[in-house]
Structures are given as C-alpha cells and as structure tokens.
C-alpha positions in Angstrom: 62.0 44.3 -142.6 59.2 45.6 -144.7 57.9 48.9 -143.5 54.2 48.5 -142.6 51.8 50.7 -144.6 50.2 53.6 -142.8 46.7 53.2 -141.5 45.6 56.0 -143.7 46.4 54.1 -146.9 44.6 51.1 -145.6 41.3 52.9 -144.8 41.3 55.6 -147.6 40.1 53.3 -150.4 37.2 52.3 -148.2 36.2 56.0 -147.8 35.8 56.2 -151.6 32.9 53.9 -151.3 31.3 56.4 -148.9 30.9 58.8 -151.8 28.4 56.5 -153.3 26.2 57.2 -150.2 25.8 60.9 -151.2 22.2 59.9 -152.0 21.7 59.3 -148.3 23.0 62.8 -147.6 20.5 64.3 -150.1 17.8 62.3 -148.3 18.9 63.7 -145.0 19.0 67.2 -146.3 15.5 66.8 -147.6 14.3 65.4 -144.3 15.9 68.4 -142.6 14.0 70.8 -144.8 10.7 69.1 -144.2 11.4 69.0 -140.5 12.1 72.7 -140.5 8.8 73.3 -142.4 6.8 71.3 -139.9 8.5 73.1 -137.0 7.5 76.5 -138.4 3.9 75.4 -138.9 3.8 74.0 -135.4 5.3 77.2 -134.0 2.7 79.4 -135.7 -0.1 77.1 -134.4 1.2 77.2 -130.8 1.6 81.0 -131.0 -1.9 81.4 -132.3 -3.4 79.3 -129.5 -1.5 81.3 -126.9 -2.8 84.6 -128.4 -6.4 83.3 -128.3 -6.0 82.8 -124.5 -4.4 86.2 -123.8 -7.6 88.1 -123.0 -9.0 85.2 -120.8 -5.7 85.1 -118.9 -5.5 88.8 -118.5 -9.0 88.9 -116.9 -7.8 86.5 -114.2 -4.6 88.3 -113.5 -6.1 91.5 -112.1 -7.0 90.5 -109.4 -4.9 87.4 -109.4 -7.1 84.2 -109.3 -4.7 81.2 -109.4 -7.4 78.6 -109.2 -9.3 80.2 -112.1 -6.1 80.4 -114.1 -5.3 76.7 -113.5 -8.9 75.7 -114.5 -8.6 77.8 -117.6 -5.3 76.1 -118.5 -6.7 72.6 -118.0 -10.0 73.3 -119.9 -8.3 75.0 -122.8 -5.5 72.4 -122.9 -8.0 69.5 -123.0 -10.0 71.1 -125.9 -7.0 72.2 -127.9 -5.0 69.0 -127.1 -2.1 71.3 -126.1 -0.2 71.8 -123.0 -0.8 75.3 -121.6 1.1 77.0 -118.8 0.8 80.4 -117.2 3.9 81.8 -115.5 4.2 85.0 -113.3 7.2 87.4 -113.6 8.7 85.7 -110.5 8.9 82.4 -112.5 6.2 80.8 -110.3 3.7 78.6 -112.2 0.1 79.5 -111.5 -1.6 77.3 -114.0 -0.8 74.2 -116.0 -2.9 71.8 -118.0 -0.8 68.7 -117.2 0.5 69.2 -113.7 -0.4 70.7 -110.3 1.3 74.2 -110.3 2.5 73.9 -106.7 4.6 70.8 -107.6 6.4 72.5 -110.5 9.8 74.2 -110.4 10.4 77.9 -110.9 10.3 78.6 -114.6 12.1 81.9 -114.6 15.2 80.2 -116.1 13.4 78.6 -119.1 14.7 80.2 -122.3 11.3 80.7 -123.9 9.9 82.2 -120.7 12.8 84.6 -120.3 12.5 85.8 -123.9 8.7 86.3 -123.5 9.2 88.5 -120.4 11.6 90.7 -122.4 8.6 91.5 -124.7 8.9 89.1 -127.6 7.7 85.6 -128.5 9.9 82.9 -127.0 10.5 79.4 -128.6 12.4 76.4 -127.4 12.6 72.6 -128.1 13.8 70.4 -125.3 13.0 67.3 -123.2 10.2 67.8 -120.6 11.1 66.2 -117.3 7.4 66.4 -116.3 6.1 64.5 -119.3 9.3 62.6 -120.1 9.1 63.5 -123.9 10.6 66.0 -126.3 8.4 69.1 -126.6 8.2 72.3 -128.6 7.4 75.4 -126.4 6.1 78.8 -127.5 5.7 81.6 -125.0 3.9 84.9 -125.5 3.7 87.8 -123.1 0.5 89.0 -121.5 0.8 92.8 -121.3 -1.2 95.7 -120.0 -0.2 99.3 -120.6 3.3 98.2 -121.7 3.9 96.0 -118.6 4.2 92.2 -118.8 1.9 90.7 -116.2 2.5 87.0 -117.1 3.5 84.6 -119.9 1.3 82.1 -121.6 3.3 79.1 -122.8 1.9 76.5 -125.2 3.6 73.2 -125.9 3.2 70.1 -128.1 5.1 66.9 -128.2 7.3 66.4 -131.3 6.0 62.9 -131.9 3.5 64.1 -134.5 6.3 65.7 -136.6 8.3 62.6 -136.2 5.5 60.5 -137.6 5.1 62.8 -140.7 8.8 63.0 -141.3 9.1 59.3 -140.8 6.8 58.5 -143.8 8.9 60.8 -146.0 12.1 59.3 -144.8 10.9 55.8 -145.5 10.5 56.8 -149.2 14.0 58.1 -149.3 15.3 55.1 -147.4 13.9 52.7 -149.9 15.5 54.6 -152.7 18.9 54.5 -151.1 18.6 50.9 -149.8 20.1 49.3 -152.8 23.2 51.6 -152.6 23.4 51.0 -148.9 23.4 47.2 -149.3 26.2 47.5 -151.9 28.2 49.8 -149.6 27.6 47.4 -146.7 29.2 44.5 -148.5 32.3 46.5 -149.3 32.3 48.2 -145.9 32.1 44.9 -144.1 35.2 43.6 -145.8 37.1 46.8 -145.1 35.8 47.1 -141.5 36.9 43.5 -140.7 40.3 44.3 -142.0 40.6 47.4 -139.9 38.9 46.0 -136.8 40.9 42.8 -136.5 44.1 44.5 -135.1 42.0 46.9 -133.0 40.2 43.9 -131.5 43.5 42.3 -130.6 44.5 45.5 -128.9 41.2 45.5 -127.0 41.8 42.0 -125.8 45.3 42.9 -124.7 44.0 45.9 -122.8 41.4 43.7 -121.0 44.2 41.3 -120.0 46.2 44.2 -118.7 43.2 45.5 -116.8 42.9 42.1 -115.1 46.5 42.2 -114.0 48.0 39.9 -116.7 50.9 42.2 -117.7 52.8 39.3 -119.4 50.3 39.0 -122.2 51.8 39.8 -125.7 49.5 41.6 -128.2 49.8 40.1 -131.7 51.8 42.6 -133.8 49.5 44.4 -136.3 50.4 45.4 -139.9 49.8 49.1 -139.9 52.3 51.6 -138.7 49.9 53.4 -136.5 48.7 50.2 -134.8 52.3 49.1 -134.2 53.0 52.3 -132.4 49.8 51.9 -130.4 50.7 48.3 -129.4 54.2 49.3 -128.4 52.9 52.1 -126.3 50.4 49.8 -124.6 53.0 47.2 -124.0 55.4 49.7 -122.5 52.6 51.2 -120.3 51.7 47.7 -119.1 55.3 47.0 -118.1 55.7 50.3 -116.2 52.3 49.8 -114.6 53.3 46.3 -113.5 56.5 47.7 -111.9 54.5 50.4 -110.1 51.9 48.0 -108.8 54.6 45.7 -107.5 56.3 48.7 -105.8 52.9 49.8 -104.3 52.2 46.2 -103.1 55.6 46.0 -101.5 55.2 49.3 -99.8 51.7 48.4 -98.6 53.0 45.1 -97.2 55.8 46.9 -95.4 53.4 49.5 -94.0 50.9 46.8 -92.9 53.8 44.9 -91.3 54.9 48.0 -89.4 51.3 48.8 -88.3 50.5 45.2 -87.2 53.7 45.0 -85.2 53.0 48.2 -83.3 51.8 48.0 -79.7 50.2 51.4 -80.1 46.8 51.6 -81.8 46.7 53.6 -85.1 43.5 54.7 -86.8 43.2 57.0 -89.9 40.1 59.1 -90.6 39.2 61.2 -93.7 37.6 64.6 -93.4 34.1 63.1 -93.2 35.2 61.2 -90.0 35.1 57.9 -92.0 37.6 55.3 -90.9 40.1 54.6 -93.8 42.7 52.4 -92.0 43.4 50.8 -88.6 45.9 48.4 -87.2 45.2 45.3 -85.1 46.2 47.0 -81.8 43.6 49.7 -82.3 41.0 47.1 -83.2 41.7 45.3 -80.0 41.5 48.5 -77.9 38.1 49.4 -79.3 36.8 45.9 -80.1 36.1 46.0 -83.8 37.2 44.2 -86.9 39.3 46.4 -89.3 37.8 44.6 -92.4 34.3 45.5 -91.3 35.1 49.0 -90.1 36.9 50.5 -93.2 34.6 52.9 -95.0 32.3 53.4 -92.1 31.9 56.5 -89.8 33.4 56.6 -86.4 30.0 56.7 -84.8 29.1 53.4 -86.4 32.4 51.6 -85.4 33.4 53.0 -82.0 30.8 54.1 -79.4 32.9 56.4 -77.3 31.8 60.1 -77.1 35.3 61.2 -75.9 36.9 59.8 -79.0 34.2 61.3 -81.2 35.0 64.7 -79.8 38.7 64.2 -80.1 38.4 63.2 -83.8 36.1 66.2 -84.5 38.6 68.6 -82.8 41.6 67.0 -84.6 40.0 67.3 -88.0 39.0 70.9 -87.2 42.5 71.9 -86.0 45.6 72.7 -88.1 48.3 71.2 -85.9 48.9 68.1 -83.8 46.5 67.4 -81.0 47.0 65.5 -77.8 44.6 64.2 -75.2 43.3 61.3 -73.1 40.2 59.1 -73.4 38.9 56.5 -71.0 37.5 53.1 -71.9 35.3 50.9 -69.7 35.6 47.3 -70.7 34.4 44.4 -68.6 34.0 46.7 -65.6 37.7 47.8 -65.9 38.8 51.3 -66.7 41.5 51.8 -69.4 43.2 55.1 -70.1 44.5 55.9 -73.6 46.8 58.7 -74.5 45.8 60.1 -77.9 48.0 62.0 -80.4 46.7 63.2 -83.8 48.6 64.4 -86.8 47.1 65.8 -90.1 47.1 63.5 -93.2 48.1 65.4 -96.3 48.5 64.5 -100.0 51.7 65.2 -101.8 50.4 68.6 -102.9 49.7 69.6 -99.3 46.0 69.2 -99.4 44.6 67.9 -96.1 42.7 64.6 -96.5 42.2 63.6 -92.9 43.9 62.8 -89.6 46.0 60.0 -88.1 45.5 59.2 -84.4 47.9 57.1 -82.3 46.7 55.6 -79.1 49.0 54.7 -76.2 47.8 52.7 -73.2 48.8 54.8 -70.2 46.6 53.0 -67.7 49.6 51.6 -65.8 51.3 55.0 -65.8 48.3 56.8 -64.4 47.8 54.0 -61.8 51.4 54.3 -60.8 51.1 58.0 -60.5 48.0 57.6 -58.2 49.8 54.9 -56.1 52.9 57.1 -55.8 50.8 60.0 -54.6 48.9 57.8 -52.1 52.1 56.1 -51.0 53.8 59.5 -50.3 50.7 60.7 -48.4 50.5 57.5 -46.4 54.2 57.4 -45.5 54.1 61.1 -44.5 51.1 60.4 -42.3 52.5 57.2 -40.7 55.9 58.8 -40.0 54.5 62.2 -38.9 52.2 60.6 -36.2 55.0 59.1 -34.0 57.3 62.1 -34.8 54.7 64.5 -33.6 54.3 62.5 -30.4 58.1 62.3 -29.8 58.5 66.0 -30.4 55.6 66.8 -28.0 57.0 64.7 -25.2 60.5 66.0 -25.7 59.2 69.5 -25.4 57.3 68.5 -22.3 60.5 67.1 -20.8 62.4 70.2 -21.8 59.7 72.3 -20.2 60.4 70.9 -16.7 59.0 67.4 -16.7 62.6 66.1 -16.7 62.9 67.1 -13.1 60.1 64.7 -12.1 61.8 61.2 -12.4 58.6 59.3 -12.5 57.0 61.5 -15.2 60.3 61.5 -17.1 60.5 57.7 -17.2 56.9 57.5 -18.4 57.5 60.0 -21.1 60.7 58.3 -22.2 58.9 55.0 -22.4 56.3 56.6 -24.7 59.1 58.2 -26.8 60.8 54.8 -27.0 57.5 53.2 -28.1 57.0 55.7 -30.9 60.7 55.4 -31.9 60.2 51.6 -32.1 57.2 52.2 -34.3 59.3 54.5 -36.6 62.0 51.8 -36.7 59.4 49.1 -37.5 57.9 51.3 -40.4 61.4 51.9 -41.8 62.4 48.3 -41.5 59.2 47.1 -43.3 59.7 49.7 -46.0 63.3 48.5 -46.5 62.0 44.9 -46.7 59.5 45.9 -49.3 62.2 47.7 -51.3 64.5 44.7 -51.0 61.8 42.4 -52.4 60.9 44.7 -55.2 64.5 45.4 -56.1 65.5 41.7 -56.2 62.4 40.7 -58.1 63.0 43.5 -60.7 66.7 42.9 -61.2 67.6 39.2 -60.9 64.9 37.4 -58.9 64.9 36.5 -55.2 67.1 33.4 -55.5 64.8 30.5 -55.4 66.1 27.1 -54.3 64.4 23.7 -54.1 63.7 23.1 -50.4 61.2 21.4 -48.2 58.3 23.6 -47.0 57.6 22.0 -43.6 60.8 23.4 -41.8 60.2 26.9 -43.1 56.6 26.9 -41.8 57.6 25.4 -38.4 60.4 28.0 -38.0 57.9 30.8 -38.7 55.4 29.5 -36.1 58.2 29.3 -33.5 59.0 32.9 -34.1 55.5 33.8 -33.0 55.3 31.3 -30.1 55.9 33.9 -27.4 53.0 36.1 -28.5 50.8 33.0 -28.8 51.7 31.9 -25.2 51.0 35.3 -23.9 47.5 35.3 -25.3 47.0 31.6 -24.5 46.3 30.9 -28.2 47.0 27.3 -29.5 48.8 27.3 -32.8 48.2 24.0 -34.6 50.7 23.1 -37.4 49.8 20.4 -40.0 52.5 20.2 -42.7 53.0 17.6 -45.4 56.7 16.7 -44.9 57.0 15.5 -48.5 56.2 18.9 -50.1 59.2 20.4 -51.8 59.1 23.6 -53.9 61.4 26.2 -55.3 61.4 29.0 -52.7 63.5 31.6 -50.9 63.3 30.2 -47.4 64.1 33.6 -45.7 61.4 35.5 -47.5 58.8 32.8 -47.3 59.4 32.4 -43.6 58.9 36.2 -43.2 55.6 36.0 -45.1 54.3 33.2 -42.8 55.5 35.0 -39.7 53.5 38.1 -40.8 50.4 36.1 -41.4 50.6 34.1 -38.2 51.4 37.3 -36.2 48.5 39.0 -37.8 46.2 36.1 -36.8 47.4 36.3 -33.2 46.9 40.0 -33.0 43.2 39.8 -34.0 42.3 36.6 -32.1 41.0 36.6 -28.6 42.5 34.9 -25.6 42.0 31.1 -25.7 41.3 30.9 -29.4 43.2 28.8 -31.9 45.3 29.4 -35.0 45.8 26.7 -37.6 48.6 26.5 -40.1 48.4 23.9 -42.8 50.3 23.1 -46.0 49.6 20.5 -48.6 50.3 19.7 -52.3 47.5 20.3 -54.7 48.4 19.2 -58.3 51.4 21.4 -59.3 51.1 23.9 -56.5 51.7 24.2 -52.7 48.9 25.6 -50.6 49.6 27.2 -47.2 46.5 28.1 -45.2 46.6 30.3 -42.0 43.2 30.1 -40.2 42.2 32.1 -37.2 39.1 32.5 -35.0 39.4 36.3 -34.6 37.2 39.2 -35.3 37.1 38.7 -39.1 37.2 41.3 -41.9 34.2 42.9 -43.5 33.9 42.1 -47.2 34.1 45.7 -48.4 37.7 45.8 -47.1 39.0 42.6 -48.8 39.9 44.1 -52.2 42.3 46.7 -50.6 43.6 44.6 -47.8 47.1 44.1 -49.2 47.7 47.8 -50.0 50.5 49.5 -48.2 49.3 51.3 -45.0 45.7 50.1 -45.5 44.0 49.3 -42.2 40.6 47.9 -41.5 40.4 49.4 -38.0 43.1 52.0 -37.8 42.9 52.6 -34.0 43.0 48.9 -33.2 45.9 48.3 -35.7 48.1 51.0 -34.1 47.2 49.8 -30.6 48.4 46.3 -31.6 51.6 47.8 -32.9 51.1 47.2 -36.6 52.8 49.3 -39.3 50.3 48.8 -42.0 52.9 47.1 -44.2 52.8 43.5 -43.1 50.3 42.2 -45.6 51.8 44.2 -48.4 55.1 42.5 -47.7 53.4 39.1 -47.7 51.8 39.8 -51.1 55.1 40.9 -52.7 56.9 37.9 -51.4 54.2 35.5 -52.7 54.1 37.2 -56.1 57.9 37.2 -56.3 57.6 33.4 -55.9 55.2 33.3 -58.9 52.3 32.6 -56.6 49.2 34.4 -55.4 47.4 35.0 -52.1 43.7 35.1 -51.3 41.7 35.8 -48.2 38.4 34.4 -47.0 36.8 36.0 -44.0 33.5 36.1 -42.0 33.1 39.0 -39.5 32.9 37.6 -36.0 34.1 34.1 -37.0 37.6 34.6 -38.3 39.7 34.8 -41.4 41.7 32.4 -43.6 44.7 33.5 -45.7 45.6 31.1 -48.5 49.1 31.2 -50.2 49.4 29.2 -53.4 53.0 28.7 -54.8 54.1 26.7 -57.8 56.3 23.7 -57.0 58.6 24.5 -59.9 59.6 27.7 -61.6 58.7 30.9 -59.8 59.2 34.3 -61.3 62.9 34.9 -61.2 63.6 38.0 -63.1 59.9 39.0 -63.3 58.9 42.6 -62.5 57.1 42.8 -59.2 53.5 44.0 -59.0 52.6 47.7 -58.6 53.0 49.1 -55.1 49.8 49.3 -53.3 47.7 47.4 -55.8 45.1 45.0 -54.4 46.1 41.3 -54.4 
C-alpha cells in the first residue's frame, strides 16, 4: 500500500504563493506607521485640551463644587467636540460631558486615571461601555502645592483616525489587488484540496455528535488526516460503548427506583430537585418530569420537608426525622432518612432522601397504648371492687351471714364481669389469629338458620323485657360464612339492641340478597346513639354511656368482636342512628369469596 504523503508536503507549495503577498505586508506596515502618527497627534491634542481646562477645574475644586465641575465639562466638551471627565482621588466621577456622574462607575481602576494620580500623563485606548465605541483617553493631573487634587480626562473616538487611515489603505489595496486576485485563484485550488478531507471529517464528527456512531468517514490521502480519522473513529466506538453502558445502568437504576415502595428524592446543594421516583411523586402529588430542575419550594408545599432538606444539606452525616402530610382530610406520617450525595472525588453535590410510610406503625403504637390503658382500667375496676369486699369480709363482715352473702354476690358479679372481659378478649384474639394465619374457615351455608339460632339465644332477655323480636329472613340466601362466628356477631348485635331498648319495644332482624351481597339489618327502637360517637363505636372498650353500659353488664368489646367477624368474612358493617328513636346496624357480606388469609383490621380502629 502506497504511503500517503504528509500534510506538510501537500500545503507547503501553496505557502510559496503567500510570498507574493509581501506587498500586502508592506501596505500593512505603512498603515501601522500612519496609524501611529495619527495617534500621537491625537494624544497631543487631547493633552493640550486637558491642560487648558486645568485652571478652570482647579478653581472649582477648592471648595469642591460638583455641579459647577459637571457644567464646565459639558460646556467645554460641547465646544471642543471632546469628551471631558473630572475624577477625584477616590475614583468618583464629579463631572462628565456625556453622562450623569452619579450613574458612572468608580474610575480609580482605569489605567490612564491611575497613572495620572501618580503624577504623570496617562493614556489608554479601549472600548467605552458608556458610549459603545473605541476611544482614546488622555488624563492629566490637577495639582496644587505638589498634591494631586483631581484628574482631567479627555477622550475622542477613534472613528476619525479610521477614516483617514481608510483612505490611505484603499490606495495600497488597489495596488495589491491584482496580486491578491492571482493568489486567490491559486489559493482556492489549494484550499479545496486541503479542505475536502477536513470537510469529510467535520461531517463525520456531526454524525457522531448526533449519535450515529456507525458512520464511516471516507479515508483521506494525507498521513496526518488518516491519523485524525482513525482517532475519531476509535473515539466514536469507545463513546458508543460508554453511552450504552450508561444507558443500561440508568435503566437499571430507574427500574430499581420505580419498583421501590419507599419514596426517593435527590436534591442538589441549591435545594433543586434532580431526581425522584414514582413512589415519592405519589406521596407528594407531583409529576417527576415537571419537577426536575425546580426548587423544592415550587414542587412540594410542606414546610416540614423544607426544613428537613435544609438541615440535611447543612449537615455532614445522615439525618433522620418524620414529616406529616395532610391529604384529603387524612393524616399521613412519613419517616425520612437523608444521606449525602458525593462525586467520585468526594465533593458533596447534594442529598438523597428516602421516605417510609409509617402511618400504620404510628397508628398501631397509639392503638396499643390505648388498648393497654383500656384493658388495665376495665380489669382494675372489678378487681378493686373484689379486693375491697374481700377486705371487708376479712375485717369482720364474714360473721354477719346476711352481709356476707350480699358481699359475696357482689364479688361474684365482678368476677363474672372479669370472666366476660377475658372471654371476649380471647374471642377477639381467636378471630384475629385465624384471619391472619389461614382464614376463619368459610363454608357455603344458608343464612336463615344462623340468624334464627342467634335470635333464640337472646330470647330469654327479650321475654324478660317484653320486647318482640321480629325475624324476616330470605330462606334462599346462601353465602360463604363461618356459621359459629357469624352467629356470635348477630347475637352481640341483637343483645345490644335488647339492652338499650325499653320494655314493650320491638327489635327487627332482616336478611336479604342485594346483587352479590347479603344484607343483615338489626333495627331497634331504643335510646339511639349521638352522631359524634358513631365513628368510634366499634373500637375496643369504647362506650357511649359508660355508667349505663356497665350497669347493663357490657364489657365494651361486643361491637369490636362484631366488626372483626364481619371483616374476616370480607364484609363491612355500618350503623344508622337517631337519638331517641333507635339504631340500625347493617352487615353486608359477599355471597362468594370472603377474605380467607387476609390480615384483620387494626385493633381499635373505627369501622
């Protein structure tokens, strides 16, 4: 394979043609000399104008009259067609022919001003931000008794010099035009020859930039260009591999984040959101695509989270805490944990916050505390009574047979109450345990016999209070139930209705099929329940009227047992009540299915 010629030997002959353009260099040199001459003349003129104003400025410096100095600058500048500026040693401008001094920056750092305050004439050529044009500046000191009181700066735009030099350059240009045209013809051919492979490389680089790493750059002829093309091709291949690796890792990371139940949000040091998963977006009700790049205050309106993020970014280690959300009138508690985000070199770039929904945990803790307190109270009351009467008996009352029998009956009553509480607690525990482990054993059975059996259990109490219990059951209704537990639920509701109904009233028990569910209604004509008590009616040990409930012999667990039995069947229970008119408890059960194996509801939660 023929070795390609080096790029040098391809462009060197073209450079020989450049020698012919030496005339242009001569012209440039001449132009530079003329430009230097005009600059010197302009400098002398500006310095002379500044010196003419020195005495006038000095008279207005002692005492300082800024308004007079500004008027002097504007008048003299207008007559001399020159920009004039007066600057104090502090750099503050007190007069200017083109601008209001108060709007101007401090000029202490201007090179010509600095030099003038050192006692000599300062000169500078630069672009004026105020006038938006290139200017020549000359500054002279205003001195009195060897002390510089101010600086007078004069300035002119360089446009005039440009016009004069332009005419001279046109003459030189015309002389060299013929040579330039000849060189252009030769240079064009050479440039095309050189530019063609470079253009191909440029096109290839554009294709690479757009992600087309499979594009093959046409091989050039020069050695240097071959090396360049090979390097670009290798770079494109490696870049393609790295991009694929990054895309794969990003996809894996997004898959992990999207599958997490915990919310994850990353913030940079400016409290700007840089990433978030779907769980976090759901918790705080925002769209990740709209939130990326925005501050936390714009995306999430939660002061507790704002403070937590601020503290996390300000701390050096992991931070933990809790925040509360209020959504649709419901409280949600989130446990928060933050960790610093760092680059590979250890530089901190932000913080990563993980959110855990601990609402259920906190609710269970509250229920556990309330349950322990309620159990302690309910058990302590009869135990205290038993202990008191036993002490009374031991104190001598045992010798009085009539008093002893009365005290023993009271002790028996409280012992029965303790037994009832413990039995009800055991029933609740049994329902919860079976529901949690393997279900309560549902079988497809007729509903009517179960309901009639429950009513018969309560018949004695109904007869004692002369309360008529009406039963209206659809014999054709069949559902998947646990007959023992469901009978217990109906017994509790009917017994509850009898307790709080007056003598001669009526209790109605009905069951019917409504679509795919069975509805059991227990209606009474009792005292009713105020609406404020309904949400907590099915909590353990909750009583509407504590004194009346204990008088009737209730344990405070009957309705809680009913609720857990119904929910273990996959159903729900509601209550409707009007104080003074009575209450209606409504059980709705699915005809098929149930919740075998489903976790029971939280203890003490409202139905």
